[in-house]
N, CA, C, O and CB atoms as a CASP TS submission, in Angstrom:
PFRMAT TS
TARGET T0000
AUTHOR 0000-0000-0000
METHOD Language model
MODEL 1
PARENT N/A
ATOM      1  N   MET     1      29.707 -21.348 -21.220  1.00  0.00           N
ATOM      2  CA  MET     1      27.781 -21.185 -21.333  1.00  0.00           C
ATOM      3  C   MET     1      27.806 -19.960 -20.568  1.00  0.00           C
ATOM      4  O   MET     1      28.606 -19.916 -19.633  1.00  0.00           O
ATOM      5  CB  MET     1      26.520 -22.612 -20.433  1.00  0.00           C
ATOM      6  N   ASN     2      27.036 -18.903 -20.808  1.00  0.00           N
ATOM      7  CA  ASN     2      27.082 -17.573 -21.338  1.00  0.00           C
ATOM      8  C   ASN     2      26.005 -16.994 -20.750  1.00  0.00           C
ATOM      9  O   ASN     2      25.302 -16.752 -21.732  1.00  0.00           O
ATOM     10  CB  ASN     2      27.057 -17.447 -22.807  1.00  0.00           C
ATOM     11  N   ILE     3      25.676 -16.782 -20.223  1.00  0.00           N
ATOM     12  CA  ILE     3      24.132 -15.809 -18.989  1.00  0.00           C
ATOM     13  C   ILE     3      24.239 -14.933 -19.070  1.00  0.00           C
ATOM     14  O   ILE     3      25.410 -14.663 -19.338  1.00  0.00           O
ATOM     15  CB  ILE     3      23.873 -15.735 -17.394  1.00  0.00           C
ATOM     16  N   GLN     4      23.444 -13.866 -18.971  1.00  0.00           N
ATOM     17  CA  GLN     4      22.780 -12.490 -19.610  1.00  0.00           C
ATOM     18  C   GLN     4      21.721 -12.381 -18.890  1.00  0.00           C
ATOM     19  O   GLN     4      20.689 -13.050 -18.863  1.00  0.00           O
ATOM     20  CB  GLN     4      22.356 -12.440 -21.170  1.00  0.00           C
ATOM     21  N   LEU     5      22.216 -11.075 -18.043  1.00  0.00           N
ATOM     22  CA  LEU     5      20.486 -10.603 -17.437  1.00  0.00           C
ATOM     23  C   LEU     5      20.155  -9.922 -18.374  1.00  0.00           C
ATOM     24  O   LEU     5      20.895  -9.836 -19.354  1.00  0.00           O
ATOM     25  CB  LEU     5      20.181  -9.640 -15.990  1.00  0.00           C
ATOM     26  N   GLU     6      19.022  -9.300 -18.316  1.00  0.00           N
ATOM     27  CA  GLU     6      18.691  -7.916 -18.851  1.00  0.00           C
ATOM     28  C   GLU     6      17.375  -7.291 -17.838  1.00  0.00           C
ATOM     29  O   GLU     6      16.806  -8.129 -17.139  1.00  0.00           O
ATOM     30  CB  GLU     6      18.203  -8.074 -20.643  1.00  0.00           C
ATOM     31  N   MET     7      16.960  -6.028 -17.769  1.00  0.00           N
ATOM     32  CA  MET     7      16.669  -5.348 -16.423  1.00  0.00           C
ATOM     33  C   MET     7      14.819  -5.769 -16.780  1.00  0.00           C
ATOM     34  O   MET     7      14.698  -6.086 -17.964  1.00  0.00           O
ATOM     35  CB  MET     7      17.316  -3.223 -16.270  1.00  0.00           C
ATOM     36  N   ILE     8      13.907  -5.799 -16.250  1.00  0.00           N
ATOM     37  CA  ILE     8      12.115  -5.877 -17.267  1.00  0.00           C
ATOM     38  C   ILE     8      11.973  -4.202 -17.407  1.00  0.00           C
ATOM     39  O   ILE     8      12.053  -3.877 -16.222  1.00  0.00           O
ATOM     40  CB  ILE     8      10.176  -6.765 -16.013  1.00  0.00           C
ATOM     41  N   GLU     9      11.892  -3.585 -17.783  1.00  0.00           N
ATOM     42  CA  GLU     9      12.042  -2.712 -17.727  1.00  0.00           C
ATOM     43  C   GLU     9       9.465  -2.450 -18.183  1.00  0.00           C
ATOM     44  O   GLU     9       8.668  -1.533 -17.989  1.00  0.00           O
ATOM     45  CB  GLU     9      13.761  -2.312 -18.782  1.00  0.00           C
ATOM     46  N   ASP    10       9.411  -3.156 -18.477  1.00  0.00           N
ATOM     47  CA  ASP    10       7.876  -2.723 -19.276  1.00  0.00           C
ATOM     48  C   ASP    10       6.849  -4.483 -18.334  1.00  0.00           C
ATOM     49  O   ASP    10       7.500  -5.357 -17.762  1.00  0.00           O
ATOM     50  CB  ASP    10       8.140  -2.845 -22.072  1.00  0.00           C
ATOM     51  N   LYS    11       5.761  -4.509 -18.417  1.00  0.00           N
ATOM     52  CA  LYS    11       4.975  -5.647 -17.695  1.00  0.00           C
ATOM     53  C   LYS    11       3.385  -5.580 -17.534  1.00  0.00           C
ATOM     54  O   LYS    11       2.751  -4.924 -16.707  1.00  0.00           O
ATOM     55  CB  LYS    11       5.523  -5.735 -16.289  1.00  0.00           C
ATOM     56  N   VAL    12       3.061  -6.151 -18.210  1.00  0.00           N
ATOM     57  CA  VAL    12       1.447  -6.137 -18.804  1.00  0.00           C
ATOM     58  C   VAL    12       0.790  -7.060 -17.805  1.00  0.00           C
ATOM     59  O   VAL    12       1.063  -8.232 -18.065  1.00  0.00           O
ATOM     60  CB  VAL    12       1.196  -6.797 -20.556  1.00  0.00           C
ATOM     61  N   GLU    13      -0.227  -6.871 -16.418  1.00  0.00           N
ATOM     62  CA  GLU    13      -0.413  -8.318 -16.024  1.00  0.00           C
ATOM     63  C   GLU    13      -2.035  -7.599 -15.875  1.00  0.00           C
ATOM     64  O   GLU    13      -2.535  -6.499 -15.637  1.00  0.00           O
ATOM     65  CB  GLU    13       0.650  -9.173 -14.435  1.00  0.00           C
ATOM     66  N   PHE    14      -2.369  -8.698 -16.117  1.00  0.00           N
ATOM     67  CA  PHE    14      -4.271  -9.103 -16.298  1.00  0.00           C
ATOM     68  C   PHE    14      -4.723  -9.721 -15.307  1.00  0.00           C
ATOM     69  O   PHE    14      -4.236 -10.725 -14.787  1.00  0.00           O
ATOM     70  CB  PHE    14      -4.808 -10.145 -17.515  1.00  0.00           C
ATOM     71  N   PHE    15      -6.170  -8.853 -14.843  1.00  0.00           N
ATOM     72  CA  PHE    15      -7.102  -9.641 -13.109  1.00  0.00           C
ATOM     73  C   PHE    15      -7.910  -9.384 -13.893  1.00  0.00           C
ATOM     74  O   PHE    15      -8.050  -8.602 -14.833  1.00  0.00           O
ATOM     75  CB  PHE    15      -7.295  -8.986 -11.190  1.00  0.00           C
ATOM     76  N   GLU    16      -8.752 -10.559 -13.134  1.00  0.00           N
ATOM     77  CA  GLU    16     -10.345 -10.612 -13.769  1.00  0.00           C
ATOM     78  C   GLU    16     -10.629 -11.457 -12.124  1.00  0.00           C
ATOM     79  O   GLU    16      -9.899 -12.336 -11.666  1.00  0.00           O
ATOM     80  CB  GLU    16     -10.733 -11.818 -15.795  1.00  0.00           C
ATOM     81  N   GLY    17     -11.821 -10.919 -11.490  1.00  0.00           N
ATOM     82  CA  GLY    17     -12.659 -11.683 -10.750  1.00  0.00           C
ATOM     83  C   GLY    17     -14.033 -11.104 -10.501  1.00  0.00           C
ATOM     84  O   GLY    17     -14.541 -10.247 -11.224  1.00  0.00           O
ATOM     85  N   GLU    18     -14.825 -11.835  -9.004  1.00  0.00           N
ATOM     86  CA  GLU    18     -16.441 -10.959  -9.482  1.00  0.00           C
ATOM     87  C   GLU    18     -16.704  -9.834  -8.639  1.00  0.00           C
ATOM     88  O   GLU    18     -17.790  -9.262  -8.545  1.00  0.00           O
ATOM     89  CB  GLU    18     -17.961 -11.936  -9.284  1.00  0.00           C
ATOM     90  N   SER    19     -15.540  -9.519  -7.969  1.00  0.00           N
ATOM     91  CA  SER    19     -15.935  -8.154  -7.220  1.00  0.00           C
ATOM     92  C   SER    19     -14.981  -7.267  -7.504  1.00  0.00           C
ATOM     93  O   SER    19     -14.052  -7.664  -8.207  1.00  0.00           O
ATOM     94  CB  SER    19     -16.063  -8.210  -5.679  1.00  0.00           C
ATOM     95  N   LEU    20     -14.982  -6.165  -7.131  1.00  0.00           N
ATOM     96  CA  LEU    20     -13.887  -4.997  -7.373  1.00  0.00           C
ATOM     97  C   LEU    20     -13.251  -5.217  -6.312  1.00  0.00           C
ATOM     98  O   LEU    20     -12.120  -4.835  -6.612  1.00  0.00           O
ATOM     99  CB  LEU    20     -14.300  -3.447  -7.511  1.00  0.00           C
ATOM    100  N   LYS    21     -13.169  -5.944  -4.201  1.00  0.00           N
ATOM    101  CA  LYS    21     -12.650  -6.219  -4.240  1.00  0.00           C
ATOM    102  C   LYS    21     -11.648  -7.535  -3.978  1.00  0.00           C
ATOM    103  O   LYS    21     -10.763  -7.854  -3.184  1.00  0.00           O
ATOM    104  CB  LYS    21     -12.826  -5.561  -4.166  1.00  0.00           C
ATOM    105  N   THR    22     -12.128  -7.927  -4.788  1.00  0.00           N
ATOM    106  CA  THR    22     -10.761  -8.953  -5.451  1.00  0.00           C
ATOM    107  C   THR    22     -10.028  -8.783  -6.194  1.00  0.00           C
ATOM    108  O   THR    22      -8.872  -9.203  -6.160  1.00  0.00           O
ATOM    109  CB  THR    22     -10.891  -9.936  -5.999  1.00  0.00           C
ATOM    110  N   ILE    23     -10.696  -7.903  -7.332  1.00  0.00           N
ATOM    111  CA  ILE    23      -9.417  -7.732  -8.190  1.00  0.00           C
ATOM    112  C   ILE    23      -8.258  -6.157  -7.782  1.00  0.00           C
ATOM    113  O   ILE    23      -7.195  -5.768  -8.266  1.00  0.00           O
ATOM    114  CB  ILE    23     -10.146  -7.602  -9.955  1.00  0.00           C
ATOM    115  N   GLU    24      -9.261  -5.578  -6.554  1.00  0.00           N
ATOM    116  CA  GLU    24      -8.010  -4.613  -6.011  1.00  0.00           C
ATOM    117  C   GLU    24      -7.284  -5.550  -5.048  1.00  0.00           C
ATOM    118  O   GLU    24      -6.100  -5.322  -4.797  1.00  0.00           O
ATOM    119  CB  GLU    24      -8.530  -3.086  -5.131  1.00  0.00           C
ATOM    120  N   LYS    25      -7.807  -6.416  -4.584  1.00  0.00           N
ATOM    121  CA  LYS    25      -6.240  -7.403  -3.299  1.00  0.00           C
ATOM    122  C   LYS    25      -5.693  -8.149  -4.373  1.00  0.00           C
ATOM    123  O   LYS    25      -4.530  -8.517  -4.208  1.00  0.00           O
ATOM    124  CB  LYS    25      -6.820  -8.950  -1.622  1.00  0.00           C
ATOM    125  N   LYS    26      -6.332  -8.505  -5.588  1.00  0.00           N
ATOM    126  CA  LYS    26      -5.345  -9.306  -6.567  1.00  0.00           C
ATOM    127  C   LYS    26      -3.593  -7.646  -7.194  1.00  0.00           C
ATOM    128  O   LYS    26      -2.373  -7.750  -7.316  1.00  0.00           O
ATOM    129  CB  LYS    26      -6.971 -10.020  -8.559  1.00  0.00           C
ATOM    130  N   ILE    27      -4.146  -6.985  -7.291  1.00  0.00           N
ATOM    131  CA  ILE    27      -3.571  -5.755  -7.867  1.00  0.00           C
ATOM    132  C   ILE    27      -2.993  -5.119  -6.565  1.00  0.00           C
ATOM    133  O   ILE    27      -1.793  -4.852  -6.634  1.00  0.00           O
ATOM    134  CB  ILE    27      -4.702  -4.771  -8.697  1.00  0.00           C
ATOM    135  N   ASN    28      -3.423  -4.920  -5.764  1.00  0.00           N
ATOM    136  CA  ASN    28      -2.260  -4.608  -4.359  1.00  0.00           C
ATOM    137  C   ASN    28      -1.001  -6.027  -4.328  1.00  0.00           C
ATOM    138  O   ASN    28       0.186  -5.993  -4.652  1.00  0.00           O
ATOM    139  CB  ASN    28      -3.448  -4.673  -2.387  1.00  0.00           C
ATOM    140  N   GLU    29      -1.530  -6.763  -3.997  1.00  0.00           N
ATOM    141  CA  GLU    29      -0.706  -8.060  -3.757  1.00  0.00           C
ATOM    142  C   GLU    29       0.483  -7.763  -5.180  1.00  0.00           C
ATOM    143  O   GLU    29       1.622  -7.450  -4.834  1.00  0.00           O
ATOM    144  CB  GLU    29      -1.916  -9.808  -3.892  1.00  0.00           C
ATOM    145  N   GLN    30       0.166  -7.877  -6.903  1.00  0.00           N
ATOM    146  CA  GLN    30       1.626  -7.936  -7.314  1.00  0.00           C
ATOM    147  C   GLN    30       1.769  -6.265  -6.882  1.00  0.00           C
ATOM    148  O   GLN    30       2.624  -6.084  -6.015  1.00  0.00           O
ATOM    149  CB  GLN    30       1.993  -8.472  -9.209  1.00  0.00           C
ATOM    150  N   ILE    31       1.520  -5.829  -7.049  1.00  0.00           N
ATOM    151  CA  ILE    31       2.137  -4.790  -6.699  1.00  0.00           C
ATOM    152  C   ILE    31       3.445  -4.217  -5.728  1.00  0.00           C
ATOM    153  O   ILE    31       4.375  -3.441  -5.947  1.00  0.00           O
ATOM    154  CB  ILE    31       1.308  -4.427  -6.439  1.00  0.00           C
ATOM    155  N   GLU    32       3.119  -4.816  -4.848  1.00  0.00           N
ATOM    156  CA  GLU    32       4.473  -5.684  -3.997  1.00  0.00           C
ATOM    157  C   GLU    32       5.636  -5.984  -4.215  1.00  0.00           C
ATOM    158  O   GLU    32       6.788  -5.635  -3.955  1.00  0.00           O
ATOM    159  CB  GLU    32       4.354  -6.765  -3.747  1.00  0.00           C
ATOM    160  N   VAL    33       4.678  -7.218  -5.129  1.00  0.00           N
ATOM    161  CA  VAL    33       5.871  -7.576  -5.602  1.00  0.00           C
ATOM    162  C   VAL    33       6.509  -7.308  -7.220  1.00  0.00           C
ATOM    163  O   VAL    33       7.585  -7.757  -7.615  1.00  0.00           O
ATOM    164  CB  VAL    33       5.792  -8.871  -5.314  1.00  0.00           C
ATOM    165  N   ASN    34       5.778  -6.663  -7.834  1.00  0.00           N
ATOM    166  CA  ASN    34       6.797  -5.773  -8.551  1.00  0.00           C
ATOM    167  C   ASN    34       7.782  -5.151  -8.039  1.00  0.00           C
ATOM    168  O   ASN    34       8.956  -5.520  -8.072  1.00  0.00           O
ATOM    169  CB  ASN    34       6.318  -4.889  -9.094  1.00  0.00           C
ATOM    170  N   LYS    35       7.263  -3.973  -7.434  1.00  0.00           N
ATOM    171  CA  LYS    35       8.115  -3.637  -6.000  1.00  0.00           C
ATOM    172  C   LYS    35       9.579  -4.316  -6.208  1.00  0.00           C
ATOM    173  O   LYS    35      10.429  -3.543  -6.651  1.00  0.00           O
ATOM    174  CB  LYS    35       7.281  -4.406  -4.449  1.00  0.00           C
ATOM    175  N   ALA    36       9.844  -5.166  -6.045  1.00  0.00           N
ATOM    176  CA  ALA    36      10.675  -6.209  -6.158  1.00  0.00           C
ATOM    177  C   ALA    36      11.736  -6.107  -6.624  1.00  0.00           C
ATOM    178  O   ALA    36      12.908  -5.982  -6.270  1.00  0.00           O
ATOM    179  CB  ALA    36      10.283  -7.012  -6.663  1.00  0.00           C
ATOM    180  N   ILE    37      10.670  -6.241  -8.210  1.00  0.00           N
ATOM    181  CA  ILE    37      11.987  -5.489  -9.514  1.00  0.00           C
ATOM    182  C   ILE    37      11.973  -4.247  -9.679  1.00  0.00           C
ATOM    183  O   ILE    37      12.582  -3.876 -10.683  1.00  0.00           O
ATOM    184  CB  ILE    37      11.872  -5.870 -11.125  1.00  0.00           C
ATOM    185  N   LEU    38      11.567  -3.569  -9.151  1.00  0.00           N
ATOM    186  CA  LEU    38      11.417  -1.799  -9.425  1.00  0.00           C
ATOM    187  C   LEU    38      10.858  -1.352 -10.300  1.00  0.00           C
ATOM    188  O   LEU    38      11.308  -0.461 -11.021  1.00  0.00           O
ATOM    189  CB  LEU    38      12.464  -1.049  -9.645  1.00  0.00           C
ATOM    190  N   LEU    39       9.752  -1.887 -10.411  1.00  0.00           N
ATOM    191  CA  LEU    39       8.262  -2.280 -11.168  1.00  0.00           C
ATOM    192  C   LEU    39       7.070  -1.531 -10.724  1.00  0.00           C
ATOM    193  O   LEU    39       6.227  -2.280 -10.230  1.00  0.00           O
ATOM    194  CB  LEU    39       7.831  -3.820 -10.916  1.00  0.00           C
ATOM    195  N   SER    40       6.554   0.416 -10.758  1.00  0.00           N
ATOM    196  CA  SER    40       5.753   0.914 -10.335  1.00  0.00           C
ATOM    197  C   SER    40       4.735   1.189 -11.300  1.00  0.00           C
ATOM    198  O   SER    40       5.004   0.837 -12.449  1.00  0.00           O
ATOM    199  CB  SER    40       6.196   1.749  -9.740  1.00  0.00           C
ATOM    200  N   VAL    41       3.701   1.701 -11.116  1.00  0.00           N
ATOM    201  CA  VAL    41       2.349   1.288 -11.867  1.00  0.00           C
ATOM    202  C   VAL    41       2.066   2.715 -12.694  1.00  0.00           C
ATOM    203  O   VAL    41       2.019   3.916 -12.427  1.00  0.00           O
ATOM    204  CB  VAL    41       0.911   0.811 -10.654  1.00  0.00           C
ATOM    205  N   HIS    42       1.876   1.685 -14.085  1.00  0.00           N
ATOM    206  CA  HIS    42       2.278   3.216 -14.913  1.00  0.00           C
ATOM    207  C   HIS    42       0.499   3.612 -15.053  1.00  0.00           C
ATOM    208  O   HIS    42      -0.057   4.706 -14.953  1.00  0.00           O
ATOM    209  CB  HIS    42       3.402   2.981 -16.988  1.00  0.00           C
ATOM    210  N   SER    43      -0.052   2.293 -15.310  1.00  0.00           N
ATOM    211  CA  SER    43      -1.198   2.667 -16.325  1.00  0.00           C
ATOM    212  C   SER    43      -2.170   1.440 -15.851  1.00  0.00           C
ATOM    213  O   SER    43      -1.766   0.318 -16.159  1.00  0.00           O
ATOM    214  CB  SER    43      -0.701   2.651 -18.191  1.00  0.00           C
ATOM    215  N   VAL    44      -3.071   1.501 -15.328  1.00  0.00           N
ATOM    216  CA  VAL    44      -4.498   1.388 -15.003  1.00  0.00           C
ATOM    217  C   VAL    44      -5.759   0.895 -15.578  1.00  0.00           C
ATOM    218  O   VAL    44      -6.772   1.441 -15.140  1.00  0.00           O
ATOM    219  CB  VAL    44      -4.757   2.309 -14.833  1.00  0.00           C
ATOM    220  N   SER    45      -5.985  -0.450 -16.883  1.00  0.00           N
ATOM    221  CA  SER    45      -7.524   0.122 -16.949  1.00  0.00           C
ATOM    222  C   SER    45      -8.696  -1.133 -16.811  1.00  0.00           C
ATOM    223  O   SER    45      -8.447  -2.317 -17.040  1.00  0.00           O
ATOM    224  CB  SER    45      -7.761   0.957 -18.579  1.00  0.00           C
ATOM    225  N   HIS    46      -9.601  -0.767 -16.520  1.00  0.00           N
ATOM    226  CA  HIS    46     -10.909  -2.049 -16.012  1.00  0.00           C
ATOM    227  C   HIS    46     -12.025  -2.144 -16.991  1.00  0.00           C
ATOM    228  O   HIS    46     -12.296  -1.505 -18.007  1.00  0.00           O
ATOM    229  CB  HIS    46     -11.808  -1.649 -14.432  1.00  0.00           C
ATOM    230  N   GLN    47     -12.528  -3.032 -16.438  1.00  0.00           N
ATOM    231  CA  GLN    47     -13.897  -2.932 -16.947  1.00  0.00           C
ATOM    232  C   GLN    47     -14.947  -4.104 -16.483  1.00  0.00           C
ATOM    233  O   GLN    47     -14.601  -5.179 -15.994  1.00  0.00           O
ATOM    234  CB  GLN    47     -13.785  -2.924 -18.483  1.00  0.00           C
ATOM    235  N   VAL    48     -16.108  -3.747 -16.696  1.00  0.00           N
ATOM    236  CA  VAL    48     -17.127  -4.738 -16.374  1.00  0.00           C
ATOM    237  C   VAL    48     -18.312  -5.466 -16.935  1.00  0.00           C
ATOM    238  O   VAL    48     -19.301  -4.735 -16.879  1.00  0.00           O
ATOM    239  CB  VAL    48     -17.525  -4.353 -15.635  1.00  0.00           C
ATOM    240  N   THR    49     -18.558  -6.582 -17.431  1.00  0.00           N
ATOM    241  CA  THR    49     -19.078  -7.053 -17.685  1.00  0.00           C
ATOM    242  C   THR    49     -19.562  -8.161 -17.116  1.00  0.00           C
ATOM    243  O   THR    49     -19.174  -9.006 -16.310  1.00  0.00           O
ATOM    244  CB  THR    49     -18.792  -6.966 -18.339  1.00  0.00           C
ATOM    245  N   ILE    50     -21.347  -7.730 -18.307  1.00  0.00           N
ATOM    246  CA  ILE    50     -22.842  -8.588 -17.094  1.00  0.00           C
ATOM    247  C   ILE    50     -22.935  -9.693 -18.003  1.00  0.00           C
ATOM    248  O   ILE    50     -23.168  -9.839 -19.203  1.00  0.00           O
ATOM    249  CB  ILE    50     -24.875  -7.621 -16.830  1.00  0.00           C
ATOM    250  N   LEU    51     -22.560 -10.735 -16.590  1.00  0.00           N
ATOM    251  CA  LEU    51     -22.893 -12.432 -17.540  1.00  0.00           C
ATOM    252  C   LEU    51     -24.106 -12.812 -17.428  1.00  0.00           C
ATOM    253  O   LEU    51     -24.763 -12.469 -16.446  1.00  0.00           O
ATOM    254  CB  LEU    51     -22.104 -13.884 -17.014  1.00  0.00           C
ATOM    255  N   ASP    52     -24.727 -13.731 -18.588  1.00  0.00           N
ATOM    256  CA  ASP    52     -25.765 -14.141 -19.020  1.00  0.00           C
ATOM    257  C   ASP    52     -26.949 -14.032 -17.367  1.00  0.00           C
ATOM    258  O   ASP    52     -28.085 -13.588 -17.198  1.00  0.00           O
ATOM    259  CB  ASP    52     -25.348 -15.730 -19.812  1.00  0.00           C
ATOM    260  N   ASN    53     -25.845 -14.746 -16.360  1.00  0.00           N
ATOM    261  CA  ASN    53     -27.837 -14.922 -14.896  1.00  0.00           C
ATOM    262  C   ASN    53     -27.041 -13.573 -14.599  1.00  0.00           C
ATOM    263  O   ASN    53     -27.090 -13.507 -13.370  1.00  0.00           O
ATOM    264  CB  ASN    53     -28.218 -16.776 -12.741  1.00  0.00           C
ATOM    265  N   GLY    54     -26.312 -12.426 -15.067  1.00  0.00           N
ATOM    266  CA  GLY    54     -26.768 -11.226 -14.177  1.00  0.00           C
ATOM    267  C   GLY    54     -26.093 -10.277 -13.331  1.00  0.00           C
ATOM    268  O   GLY    54     -26.312  -9.165 -12.851  1.00  0.00           O
ATOM    269  N   ARG    55     -25.230 -11.106 -13.336  1.00  0.00           N
ATOM    270  CA  ARG    55     -23.796 -10.917 -12.466  1.00  0.00           C
ATOM    271  C   ARG    55     -22.713 -10.102 -12.782  1.00  0.00           C
ATOM    272  O   ARG    55     -22.092 -10.287 -13.829  1.00  0.00           O
ATOM    273  CB  ARG    55     -23.118 -12.064 -12.362  1.00  0.00           C
ATOM    274  N   PRO    56     -22.481  -9.418 -12.171  1.00  0.00           N
ATOM    275  CA  PRO    56     -21.129  -8.284 -12.597  1.00  0.00           C
ATOM    276  C   PRO    56     -20.076  -9.256 -12.900  1.00  0.00           C
ATOM    277  O   PRO    56     -20.158 -10.424 -12.520  1.00  0.00           O
ATOM    278  CB  PRO    56     -20.489  -7.091 -11.214  1.00  0.00           C
ATOM    279  N   TYR    57     -18.661  -8.603 -13.871  1.00  0.00           N
ATOM    280  CA  TYR    57     -17.225  -9.898 -13.891  1.00  0.00           C
ATOM    281  C   TYR    57     -16.367  -8.880 -14.123  1.00  0.00           C
ATOM    282  O   TYR    57     -16.414  -8.383 -15.249  1.00  0.00           O
ATOM    283  CB  TYR    57     -17.060 -11.369 -15.277  1.00  0.00           C
ATOM    284  N   TYR    58     -15.552  -8.420 -13.298  1.00  0.00           N
ATOM    285  CA  TYR    58     -14.343  -7.472 -13.566  1.00  0.00           C
ATOM    286  C   TYR    58     -13.323  -8.089 -14.473  1.00  0.00           C
ATOM    287  O   TYR    58     -13.154  -9.287 -14.703  1.00  0.00           O
ATOM    288  CB  TYR    58     -13.610  -7.079 -12.227  1.00  0.00           C
ATOM    289  N   THR    59     -12.659  -7.034 -14.957  1.00  0.00           N
ATOM    290  CA  THR    59     -11.475  -7.375 -15.494  1.00  0.00           C
ATOM    291  C   THR    59     -10.403  -6.262 -15.648  1.00  0.00           C
ATOM    292  O   THR    59     -10.821  -5.260 -16.228  1.00  0.00           O
ATOM    293  CB  THR    59     -11.762  -7.941 -16.697  1.00  0.00           C
ATOM    294  N   ALA    60      -9.113  -6.233 -15.250  1.00  0.00           N
ATOM    295  CA  ALA    60      -7.918  -5.398 -14.817  1.00  0.00           C
ATOM    296  C   ALA    60      -7.495  -5.370 -15.554  1.00  0.00           C
ATOM    297  O   ALA    60      -8.156  -5.977 -16.397  1.00  0.00           O
ATOM    298  CB  ALA    60      -7.103  -5.560 -13.985  1.00  0.00           C
ATOM    299  N   VAL    61      -5.949  -4.704 -16.250  1.00  0.00           N
ATOM    300  CA  VAL    61      -5.615  -4.328 -17.133  1.00  0.00           C
ATOM    301  C   VAL    61      -4.071  -3.590 -16.077  1.00  0.00           C
ATOM    302  O   VAL    61      -4.217  -2.418 -15.730  1.00  0.00           O
ATOM    303  CB  VAL    61      -6.871  -3.514 -18.011  1.00  0.00           C
ATOM    304  N   VAL    62      -3.361  -3.969 -15.849  1.00  0.00           N
ATOM    305  CA  VAL    62      -2.141  -2.953 -15.040  1.00  0.00           C
ATOM    306  C   VAL    62      -0.923  -2.965 -15.799  1.00  0.00           C
ATOM    307  O   VAL    62      -0.615  -4.097 -16.173  1.00  0.00           O
ATOM    308  CB  VAL    62      -1.663  -3.482 -13.441  1.00  0.00           C
ATOM    309  N   HIS    63       0.150  -1.711 -16.265  1.00  0.00           N
ATOM    310  CA  HIS    63       0.624  -2.232 -17.178  1.00  0.00           C
ATOM    311  C   HIS    63       1.848  -1.230 -16.151  1.00  0.00           C
ATOM    312  O   HIS    63       1.733  -0.089 -15.703  1.00  0.00           O
ATOM    313  CB  HIS    63       0.010  -2.136 -18.900  1.00  0.00           C
ATOM    314  N   PHE    64       2.866  -2.122 -16.056  1.00  0.00           N
ATOM    315  CA  PHE    64       4.352  -1.858 -14.915  1.00  0.00           C
ATOM    316  C   PHE    64       4.989  -1.225 -15.751  1.00  0.00           C
ATOM    317  O   PHE    64       4.828  -1.457 -16.950  1.00  0.00           O
ATOM    318  CB  PHE    64       5.402  -3.198 -14.266  1.00  0.00           C
ATOM    319  N   LYS    65       6.077  -0.044 -15.192  1.00  0.00           N
ATOM    320  CA  LYS    65       7.090   0.199 -15.906  1.00  0.00           C
ATOM    321  C   LYS    65       8.229   0.262 -14.651  1.00  0.00           C
ATOM    322  O   LYS    65       7.985   0.072 -13.460  1.00  0.00           O
ATOM    323  CB  LYS    65       6.846   1.517 -16.866  1.00  0.00           C
ATOM    324  N   VAL    66       9.538   0.584 -15.254  1.00  0.00           N
ATOM    325  CA  VAL    66      10.163   0.566 -14.723  1.00  0.00           C
ATOM    326  C   VAL    66      10.227   2.492 -13.904  1.00  0.00           C
ATOM    327  O   VAL    66      10.176   3.553 -14.526  1.00  0.00           O
ATOM    328  CB  VAL    66      11.089  -0.207 -15.567  1.00  0.00           C
ATOM    329  N   LYS    67      10.313   2.344 -12.844  1.00  0.00           N
ATOM    330  CA  LYS    67      10.420   4.085 -11.925  1.00  0.00           C
ATOM    331  C   LYS    67      11.888   4.978 -12.208  1.00  0.00           C
ATOM    332  O   LYS    67      12.789   5.135 -11.383  1.00  0.00           O
ATOM    333  CB  LYS    67      10.452   3.787  -9.815  1.00  0.00           C
ATOM    334  N   LYS    68      11.839   5.625 -13.932  1.00  0.00           N
ATOM    335  CA  LYS    68      13.508   6.175 -13.968  1.00  0.00           C
ATOM    336  C   LYS    68      13.434   7.376 -12.662  1.00  0.00           C
ATOM    337  O   LYS    68      12.442   7.873 -12.129  1.00  0.00           O
ATOM    338  CB  LYS    68      14.053   7.107 -15.887  1.00  0.00           C
ATOM    339  N   SER    69      14.753   7.582 -12.428  1.00  0.00           N
ATOM    340  CA  SER    69      15.555   8.697 -11.531  1.00  0.00           C
ATOM    341  C   SER    69      16.375   9.637 -12.008  1.00  0.00           C
ATOM    342  O   SER    69      17.409   9.849 -11.375  1.00  0.00           O
ATOM    343  CB  SER    69      16.370   8.172 -10.670  1.00  0.00           C
ATOM    344  N   TYR    70      16.221  10.065 -12.686  1.00  0.00           N
ATOM    345  CA  TYR    70      16.626  10.970 -13.360  1.00  0.00           C
ATOM    346  C   TYR    70      17.419  12.712 -11.949  1.00  0.00           C
ATOM    347  O   TYR    70      17.881  13.742 -12.440  1.00  0.00           O
ATOM    348  CB  TYR    70      14.998  11.187 -14.497  1.00  0.00           C
TER
END
């Protein structure tokens, strides 16, 4: 049996919620989790959509990358 470990260098995660505070909390929690595997935030993209009932619905995409130290 051959086990091969590879370091994660890129990771994209998607978040959604009914308020910006909800998404912000989810993203901050995931930032802490990803710090443990040496990933930091590379970019964030977000969007708001108005639902049929008139309420906003927020989505975000966060790209995590390994922090290169030179």
